[in-house]
ZALUM-485577 format. One line per 3 residues: number of its first residue (from 1); for each residue x, y, z of N, C-alpha, C. Coordinates in Angstrom, 3 decimals. Each point is the difference from the previous one (the first is absolute). Last residue first. Example, Ala and Ser with C-alpha at 12.3 -4.5 7.8 and 13.67 -1.06 7.14 Angstrom:
2
2> 12.850/-2.250/7.080/0.820/1.190/0.060/-0.770/1.090/0.730 ~ 0.290/-5.720/-0.070/-0.890/1.190/0.000/0.900/1.200/0.000
# end
This chain:
218
218> 17.060/-11.267/2.290/0.593/-0.880/1.007/1.403/-0.437/-0.401 ~ -4.555/3.742/-0.947/1.340/-0.470/-0.359/0.572/-0.854/1.115 ~ -5.223/0.874/-1.493/0.939/0.230/1.104/1.337/-0.601/-0.351
215> -5.135/1.704/-2.280/1.278/-0.698/-0.169/0.910/0.358/1.172 ~ -5.495/0.133/-1.686/0.932/0.410/1.056/1.249/-0.858/-0.152 ~ -4.064/1.438/-3.746/0.906/-0.925/0.659/0.746/0.698/1.139
212> -4.568/0.338/-3.651/0.802/0.685/1.010/0.819/-1.047/0.749 ~ -2.767/0.594/-5.130/0.349/-0.778/1.186/0.908/0.815/0.903 ~ -3.836/0.581/-4.378/1.125/0.527/0.755/0.211/-0.867/1.223
209> -2.401/-0.600/-5.258/0.034/-0.219/1.439/1.193/0.712/0.606 ~ -3.188/-0.651/-4.816/1.008/0.816/0.663/-0.129/-0.189/1.510 ~ -1.993/-1.711/-5.341/0.213/-0.327/1.410/1.097/0.902/0.544
206> -1.425/0.427/-4.447/-1.176/-0.768/0.431/0.110/-0.405/1.467 ~ 2.164/4.160/-3.466/0.169/-1.010/1.039/-1.321/-0.670/0.342 ~ 1.004/3.719/-3.277/-0.235/-1.367/-0.413/0.144/-1.054/1.063
203> 0.129/4.999/0.071/1.179/-0.465/-0.725/-0.093/-1.486/-0.341 ~ -3.339/2.160/2.589/-0.030/0.614/-1.321/1.199/-0.408/-0.851 ~ -0.246/-1.328/4.503/-1.001/-0.733/-0.767/-0.065/0.538/-1.428
200> 2.657/2.306/2.963/0.628/-1.263/-0.378/-0.968/-0.883/-0.772 ~ -1.511/4.098/1.710/1.015/0.301/-1.011/0.713/-1.273/-0.450 ~ -3.272/-0.036/3.558/-0.554/-0.018/-1.358/1.040/0.291/-1.082
197> -0.093/-1.666/5.114/1.046/0.542/-0.869/-0.472/-0.015/-1.455 ~ -2.473/-1.853/3.698/0.415/1.293/0.561/1.047/0.690/-0.866 ~ -1.726/-4.380/-0.944/-1.149/0.898/-0.066/0.313/1.386/0.565
194> 3.298/-3.500/0.155/-0.245/0.441/-1.374/-1.162/0.994/-0.075 ~ 2.265/-2.477/3.840/-0.200/1.459/-0.072/-0.346/0.486/-1.402 ~ 0.539/-4.376/3.838/-0.379/0.215/-1.399/-0.366/1.478/-0.139
191> 3.413/-2.083/3.852/-1.279/0.606/-0.355/-0.174/0.037/-1.508 ~ 2.983/-2.419/4.454/-0.083/0.205/-1.438/-1.389/0.530/-0.313 ~ 3.631/-0.442/4.640/-1.300/-0.037/-0.663/0.169/0.179/-1.502
188> 3.626/-0.995/3.109/-1.006/0.483/0.944/-1.396/0.017/-0.599 ~ 4.784/-2.894/-0.596/-0.979/0.728/-0.805/-1.166/0.370/0.912 ~ 5.350/-1.046/1.018/-1.374/-0.192/0.467/-0.923/0.812/-0.908
185> 5.525/-1.895/0.434/-1.069/0.574/-0.832/-1.350/-0.324/0.612 ~ 5.640/0.493/1.244/-1.233/-0.712/0.363/-1.154/0.713/-0.678 ~ 5.191/-0.004/-1.899/-1.093/0.701/0.670/-1.097/-0.975/0.412
182> 3.965/-1.529/-2.165/0.561/1.197/0.654/-1.054/0.732/0.822 ~ -1.622/-3.938/-2.087/1.335/-0.276/0.520/0.544/1.182/0.772 ~ -3.569/0.890/-3.804/0.061/-1.189/0.851/1.444/-0.272/0.418
179> -1.533/3.564/-3.097/0.257/0.278/1.411/0.164/-1.229/0.888 ~ -0.894/0.201/-4.993/0.938/1.071/0.315/0.450/-0.015/1.455 ~ -3.292/-3.134/-1.548/1.280/-0.231/-0.677/1.040/1.045/0.381
176> -4.457/0.524/1.515/0.687/-1.086/0.708/1.375/-0.248/-0.608 ~ -2.716/3.054/-2.208/0.392/0.548/1.298/0.772/-1.052/0.793 ~ -1.911/-1.388/-3.976/1.204/0.788/-0.238/0.480/0.655/1.287
173> -4.022/-2.455/0.041/1.139/-0.904/-0.133/1.288/0.755/-0.305 ~ -4.155/2.395/0.328/0.479/-0.496/1.282/1.227/-0.888/-0.153 ~ -0.766/3.603/-3.876/-0.825/-0.986/0.693/0.671/-0.523/1.265
170> 0.187/4.461/-3.128/0.949/-0.732/0.845/-0.813/-1.000/0.819 ~ -0.518/3.600/-4.582/-0.560/-1.051/0.848/1.125/-0.681/0.766 ~ 0.424/5.198/-1.614/0.107/-1.374/-0.461/-0.673/-0.954/0.985
167> -0.864/5.534/-1.409/0.533/-0.960/0.960/-0.036/-1.415/-0.559 ~ 1.912/2.363/-3.208/-0.383/-0.100/1.404/-1.405/0.524/0.262 ~ 0.228/-3.228/-3.452/0.318/0.808/1.166/0.929/1.152/-0.351
164> -3.843/-2.693/-3.002/1.432/0.267/0.107/0.257/0.887/1.203 ~ -4.114/-3.657/-0.899/0.390/1.397/0.143/1.509/0.104/0.098 ~ -2.344/-4.189/-0.598/-1.111/0.908/-0.296/0.392/1.476/0.062
161> 2.829/-3.875/1.074/-0.165/0.139/-1.448/-1.117/0.977/-0.372 ~ 0.985/-1.246/4.571/0.983/0.936/-0.547/-0.183/0.225/-1.497 ~ -3.609/-1.147/3.857/0.561/-0.701/-1.159/0.947/0.935/-0.762
158> -0.336/0.967/5.132/-0.982/-0.007/-1.074/0.589/-0.802/-1.145 ~ 1.185/2.222/5.310/0.043/-1.187/-0.845/-1.154/0.069/-0.990 ~ 3.192/3.239/3.791/-1.151/-0.173/-0.878/0.179/-1.305/-0.765
155> 1.988/1.960/5.093/0.197/-0.432/-1.383/-1.321/0.040/-0.755 ~ 2.832/1.820/4.831/-1.255/-0.080/-0.733/0.300/-0.395/-1.442 ~ 2.566/-0.168/5.189/0.098/-0.083/-1.453/-1.392/-0.138/-0.598
152> 2.888/1.354/4.729/-1.369/-0.139/-0.487/0.068/0.113/-1.517 ~ 3.967/-1.444/3.801/-0.481/0.652/-1.219/-1.485/-0.237/-0.186 ~ 4.503/-0.150/3.814/-1.371/-0.416/-0.322/-0.528/0.826/-1.156
149> 4.980/-1.742/2.628/-0.708/1.025/-0.764/-1.356/-0.537/-0.440 ~ 3.342/-2.670/2.247/-1.038/0.627/0.806/-0.753/1.101/-0.704 ~ 4.876/-1.045/-1.667/-0.847/-0.965/0.693/-0.988/0.735/0.900
146> 1.848/2.928/-4.046/0.495/-0.751/1.162/-1.020/-0.987/0.566 ~ 0.770/1.452/-5.311/-0.629/0.580/1.187/0.312/-0.881/1.207 ~ 1.227/-0.990/-4.572/1.007/0.702/0.797/-0.609/0.727/1.192
143> -2.528/-2.447/-3.339/0.929/-0.968/0.566/1.151/0.647/0.761 ~ -3.395/2.704/-2.231/-0.573/-0.853/1.044/1.035/-0.916/0.648 ~ 1.571/2.886/-3.602/-0.635/0.711/1.107/-0.439/-0.974/1.094
140> 2.172/-1.516/-4.017/0.770/1.179/0.389/-0.579/0.715/1.209 ~ -2.129/-3.941/-1.916/1.375/-0.323/0.385/0.728/1.211/0.575 ~ -4.376/0.566/-1.740/-0.050/-0.843/1.197/1.413/-0.300/0.490
137> -0.312/2.362/-4.034/-0.497/0.810/1.120/-0.028/-0.809/1.294 ~ 1.028/-2.190/-4.073/1.104/0.866/0.441/-0.393/0.812/1.229 ~ -3.358/-2.621/-1.999/1.028/-0.854/0.599/1.166/0.828/0.523
134> -3.349/2.259/-2.361/-0.507/-0.468/1.299/1.042/-0.867/0.690 ~ 0.808/1.433/-4.423/0.289/1.026/1.001/-0.522/-0.392/1.373 ~ -0.964/-2.878/-3.587/1.440/0.054/0.201/0.375/1.016/1.071
131> -4.622/-0.317/-1.259/0.506/-1.177/0.712/1.500/0.028/0.269 ~ -2.247/4.749/-0.421/-0.045/-1.180/-0.859/0.556/-1.204/0.761 ~ -2.221/4.134/2.738/1.207/-0.435/-0.689/-0.247/-1.233/-0.866
128> -3.066/2.283/3.136/0.339/0.981/-1.039/1.123/-0.484/-0.908 ~ -1.748/-2.279/3.981/-0.931/-0.144/-1.139/0.309/0.975/-1.126 ~ 2.589/0.105/4.047/0.126/-1.327/-0.608/-0.877/-0.123/-1.241
125> -0.358/4.158/2.395/1.323/-0.275/-0.559/0.055/-1.349/-0.705 ~ -3.664/2.331/2.627/0.072/0.337/-1.422/1.325/-0.362/-0.654 ~ -1.335/-0.710/4.714/-1.282/-0.020/-0.687/0.172/0.065/-1.508
122> 2.908/-0.887/4.684/0.148/-0.153/-1.450/-1.382/-0.144/-0.620 ~ 2.910/1.297/4.757/-1.354/0.039/-0.543/0.109/0.042/-1.513 ~ 3.212/-1.380/4.668/-0.095/0.381/-1.412/-1.472/-0.052/-0.407
119> 3.646/0.215/4.721/-1.231/-0.408/-0.664/-0.008/0.486/-1.428 ~ 3.790/0.598/2.846/-0.769/-0.873/0.893/-1.260/-0.539/-0.663 ~ 5.204/2.058/-1.618/-1.447/-0.077/-0.227/-0.653/-1.013/0.941
116> 4.806/1.222/-0.741/-0.679/0.847/0.988/-1.516/-0.159/-0.036 ~ 3.150/-2.142/-3.065/0.170/-0.583/1.332/-0.732/0.789/1.074 ~ 0.300/1.496/-4.559/-1.006/-1.058/0.173/0.091/-0.636/1.390
113> 3.255/3.245/-1.216/-1.337/0.599/0.118/-1.043/-1.072/0.275 ~ 4.370/-1.475/-0.810/-0.047/0.742/1.261/-1.368/0.645/0.216 ~ 0.995/-2.189/-4.073/-0.236/-0.968/1.067/-0.120/0.702/1.345
110> -1.287/2.927/-4.254/1.164/-0.689/0.539/-0.413/-1.014/1.061 ~ -2.811/1.750/-4.469/0.134/0.219/1.439/1.160/-0.838/0.528 ~ -1.788/0.158/-4.596/1.339/0.462/0.340/0.147/0.356/1.477
107> -4.094/-1.377/-2.201/0.937/-1.101/-0.195/1.428/0.382/0.380 ~ -3.595/3.173/0.016/-0.068/-0.890/1.155/0.972/-1.165/-0.133 ~ 0.545/4.981/-2.064/-0.364/-1.347/-0.445/0.032/-0.945/1.191
104> -1.004/5.432/0.486/1.035/-0.864/-0.531/-0.568/-1.362/-0.335 ~ -1.134/4.227/3.275/-0.217/0.027/-1.444/1.151/-0.768/-0.645 ~ -2.220/-0.056/5.073/1.219/-0.165/-0.773/-0.367/-0.030/-1.469
101> -2.314/1.870/4.802/-0.229/-0.435/-1.387/1.360/-0.073/-0.677 ~ -1.958/0.041/5.351/1.129/0.149/-0.910/-0.436/-0.508/-1.365 ~ -2.585/1.498/4.949/-0.010/-0.429/-1.403/1.329/0.314/-0.681
98> -1.704/1.166/4.559/0.223/-1.446/-0.068/0.154/-0.510/-1.434 ~ 0.928/5.079/0.599/-0.659/-0.799/1.022/0.377/-1.470/-0.091 ~ 1.580/2.011/-4.139/-0.724/0.865/0.926/-0.731/-0.902/0.996
95> 3.639/-0.171/-4.692/-0.342/-0.442/1.354/-0.742/1.071/0.773 ~ 2.256/-2.088/-4.953/-0.870/1.093/0.447/-0.550/-0.424/1.361 ~ 4.400/-1.632/-3.373/-0.875/-0.193/1.160/-0.764/1.291/0.274
92> 2.584/-2.410/-4.474/-0.306/1.236/0.717/-1.004/-0.288/1.112 ~ 3.505/-3.857/-1.733/-0.947/0.905/-0.628/-0.220/1.231/0.865 ~ 3.215/-3.558/0.838/-1.164/-0.748/-0.456/-1.013/0.868/-0.742
89> 4.068/1.709/2.086/0.372/-0.910/-1.085/-1.185/-0.775/-0.574 ~ -1.143/4.723/2.077/0.673/-1.177/0.539/0.420/-0.877/-1.181 ~ -1.973/5.435/1.311/0.430/-1.014/-0.949/0.711/-1.135/0.731
86> -4.094/3.515/1.740/1.440/-0.245/-0.039/0.299/-1.125/-0.983 ~ -4.149/3.577/2.293/0.450/-0.816/-1.129/1.512/-0.147/0.064 ~ -4.728/1.228/3.236/1.416/0.258/-0.234/0.480/-0.987/-1.061
83> -5.274/1.465/0.153/1.074/-0.874/0.485/1.384/0.606/-0.159 ~ -5.270/1.463/0.484/1.201/0.595/-0.585/1.214/-0.778/0.511 ~ -5.846/-0.554/-0.713/1.219/-0.248/0.760/1.216/0.561/-0.744
80> -5.016/-0.567/-1.060/0.428/1.268/0.597/1.245/-0.129/0.843 ~ -2.395/-3.316/-2.821/-0.118/-0.102/1.456/0.450/1.276/0.700 ~ 0.211/-0.445/-4.738/-1.393/-0.305/0.337/-0.223/-0.134/1.501
77> 4.418/0.734/-1.713/-0.863/1.140/-0.296/-1.427/-0.255/0.464 ~ 3.119/-3.516/0.312/0.237/1.024/1.013/-0.856/1.245/-0.241 ~ -0.313/-3.550/-3.154/-0.371/-0.477/1.335/0.150/1.115/1.023
74> 1.473/0.791/-4.406/-1.450/0.096/0.154/-0.444/-0.488/1.376 ~ 4.566/-0.430/-1.196/-0.373/1.403/0.182/-1.499/0.150/0.239 ~ 1.578/-4.299/-1.057/0.483/0.421/1.316/-0.407/1.442/0.280
71> -0.913/-1.722/-4.268/-0.852/-0.635/1.007/0.393/0.446/1.398 ~ 2.694/1.425/-3.566/-1.302/0.649/-0.056/-0.936/-0.574/1.063 ~ 4.301/-1.923/-0.734/0.060/1.240/0.776/-1.349/0.719/0.024
68> 0.758/-5.389/-0.668/-0.430/1.222/-0.684/0.117/1.232/0.904 ~ 0.969/-4.637/1.345/0.941/0.393/-1.049/-0.324/1.364/-0.612 ~ -0.767/-2.159/5.144/-0.726/0.318/-1.232/0.977/0.564/-1.025
65> -0.774/-2.081/5.447/0.945/0.036/-1.111/-0.787/0.163/-1.299 ~ -0.461/0.799/5.733/-0.712/-0.203/-1.260/1.006/0.158/-1.134 ~ 0.029/-0.810/5.491/0.912/0.204/-1.116/-0.750/-0.362/-1.276
62> -1.455/1.374/5.408/-0.300/-0.551/-1.316/1.098/0.360/-0.994 ~ -1.105/-0.643/5.492/0.919/0.741/-0.856/-0.073/-0.635/-1.379 ~ -4.171/-0.175/3.651/1.148/-0.633/-0.641/0.896/1.032/-0.687
59> -4.366/0.631/2.345/1.208/0.134/0.801/1.233/-0.624/-0.606 ~ -4.571/0.656/-1.785/-0.033/-1.088/0.993/1.239/0.014/0.889 ~ -0.469/2.990/-3.660/-0.916/0.400/1.077/-0.151/-1.090/1.053
56> 2.496/-0.836/-3.931/0.734/0.931/0.855/-0.863/0.435/1.186 ~ -2.019/-2.647/-3.246/0.950/-0.787/0.783/0.843/0.889/0.905 ~ -2.974/2.142/-2.942/-0.749/-0.792/0.982/0.953/-0.805/0.874
53> 1.720/2.477/-3.665/-0.346/0.862/1.132/-0.746/-0.782/1.078 ~ 1.009/-2.361/-3.913/1.245/0.457/0.611/-0.299/0.826/1.245 ~ -3.497/-1.449/-2.867/0.402/-1.008/0.978/1.299/0.397/0.705
50> -1.928/2.363/-3.705/-0.462/0.458/1.303/0.371/-0.982/1.101 ~ 2.801/0.466/-4.735/-1.079/-0.677/0.713/-0.347/0.644/1.342 ~ 2.804/0.740/-4.267/-0.318/1.058/0.974/-1.111/-0.487/0.924
47> 3.631/-3.276/-2.237/-0.802/1.018/-0.661/-0.173/1.198/0.918 ~ 2.466/-4.316/0.838/-1.026/0.626/0.825/-0.902/0.958/-0.754 ~ 3.695/-3.822/-0.420/-0.825/0.530/-1.081/-1.211/0.727/0.578
44> 1.907/-2.481/3.912/0.616/0.068/-1.329/-0.991/0.451/-1.061 ~ 0.613/0.504/5.469/-1.068/-0.036/-0.995/0.647/0.129/-1.378 ~ 1.511/-1.236/5.521/0.341/0.228/-1.398/-1.245/-0.085/-0.871
41> 1.042/1.135/5.475/-0.823/-0.720/-0.967/0.379/0.425/-1.414 ~ 1.874/-0.037/5.539/0.146/0.582/-1.336/-0.714/-0.872/-1.020 ~ -1.243/0.740/5.454/0.767/-0.791/-0.950/-0.017/0.605/-1.392
38> -1.314/1.635/4.877/-0.032/0.584/-1.339/0.840/-0.764/-1.018 ~ -2.724/-2.738/2.237/-0.049/1.461/-0.170/1.119/0.593/0.838 ~ -0.817/-5.213/-2.387/0.231/0.890/1.145/-0.083/1.467/-0.388
35> -2.826/-3.968/-2.269/1.276/0.663/-0.253/0.239/0.985/1.135 ~ -3.745/-3.328/-0.832/0.706/0.351/1.238/1.417/0.495/-0.283 ~ -3.914/-1.688/-2.815/1.406/-0.325/-0.228/0.853/0.265/1.239
32> -4.716/1.069/-0.263/0.259/-1.420/0.226/1.434/-0.410/-0.260 ~ -1.712/4.398/-0.930/0.244/-0.200/1.437/0.341/-1.452/0.306 ~ -1.244/1.254/-4.503/1.326/0.412/0.421/0.272/-0.307/1.466
29> -4.192/-0.806/-2.752/0.950/-1.060/0.343/1.314/0.472/0.608 ~ -3.898/2.854/-1.430/-0.543/-1.195/0.636/1.089/-0.902/0.570 ~ 1.054/3.943/-2.536/-0.606/0.375/1.282/-0.487/-1.233/0.758
26> 1.627/-0.676/-4.337/1.084/0.417/0.881/-0.560/0.328/1.384 ~ -3.044/-0.938/-3.357/0.651/-1.236/0.444/1.223/0.287/0.862 ~ -2.423/3.633/-2.040/-0.731/-0.627/1.108/0.656/-1.291/0.511
23> 2.500/4.303/-2.284/-0.422/-1.343/-0.357/-0.717/-0.675/1.177 ~ -0.053/5.345/-0.709/0.877/-1.017/0.569/-0.558/-1.374/-0.335 ~ -1.220/3.819/-3.425/-0.244/-0.286/1.409/1.040/-1.012/0.476
20> -0.363/1.459/-4.547/-0.306/1.253/0.689/-0.373/-0.224/1.463 ~ 3.406/-2.745/-3.658/-1.302/-0.031/0.665/-0.193/1.264/0.823 ~ 3.055/-1.740/-4.591/-0.043/0.772/1.246/-1.409/-0.005/0.568
17> 1.123/-1.987/-4.220/0.294/-0.879/1.138/-0.042/0.747/1.322 ~ -0.424/2.083/-4.338/-1.247/-0.585/0.464/0.185/-0.942/1.171 ~ 2.858/3.391/-2.749/0.206/-0.522/1.357/-1.310/-0.534/0.575
14> 2.229/2.632/-4.172/-0.629/-1.319/-0.096/0.204/-0.741/1.316 ~ 1.659/4.498/-1.581/-1.169/-0.059/0.861/-0.746/-1.315/-0.065 ~ 4.269/1.440/-2.117/-1.206/0.071/-0.828/-1.282/-0.073/0.829
11> 4.293/-0.318/2.068/0.056/1.222/-0.802/-1.259/0.194/-0.826 ~ 0.560/-4.006/2.516/-0.229/1.156/0.866/-0.025/1.296/-0.803 ~ 1.007/-3.962/-2.330/-1.369/-0.081/0.533/-0.319/1.205/0.875
8> 4.404/-0.493/-1.599/-0.922/0.467/-1.030/-1.441/-0.052/0.483 ~ 3.347/-1.763/2.754/0.149/1.452/-0.083/-0.975/0.582/-1.014 ~ 0.258/-4.649/0.339/-0.715/0.597/1.127/0.132/1.507/0.017
5> 2.263/-2.428/-3.418/-1.438/-0.286/-0.071/-0.748/0.727/1.115 ~ 4.754/0.091/-0.075/-0.602/0.914/-0.975/-1.515/-0.194/-0.085 ~ 2.645/-2.963/2.721/-0.152/1.351/0.553/-0.739/0.924/-0.952
2> 0.344/-5.199/0.848/-0.209/0.786/-1.214/-0.309/1.435/0.416 ~ 3.160/-3.117/3.132/-1.393/0.145/-0.401/-0.080/0.796/-1.293
# end
């Protein structure tokens, strides 16, 4: 991944992608995935998302992966948590309760680690990557997750020529291209959200939709 780009965004406080509440679409659709409890849930490119703590509160063992040490530190500071820290070949693990934060590159997760995953929540990873990196990400992460693994995937779609990402447009046909065959794909809903995202309208977008998918590895 373009590590320097994301590290710089955090260092400069350019984190408009961070939400100050739990994602409502996660709250609405997660139970429908029926990920076992305390099944292990992967959150790639987690930032300091409140969704991490929410999933842990559901009883899951959460593995959040984030490249920025600043984001990881801020998550634990803002939640008043004091994790144990240890070094691993994949990066630095910060662990407390049901939460493990791995400060490292999600593309470098080992096959052994990915084999332990029961569920995945992808709100900000696929849409954060360029087309070339999206292909690598799907191959290196999704295609090595075990049979039966269930993913809640959120995407954005808009006329790509109207705005330079990230976030990038990932239309439905690209989702099918990436996942068809290895994963069963179910689109749960699509919403027009441009009127709720004035910052994107200000950047020139004339259309903005979010879609929610349930993916099941087979």
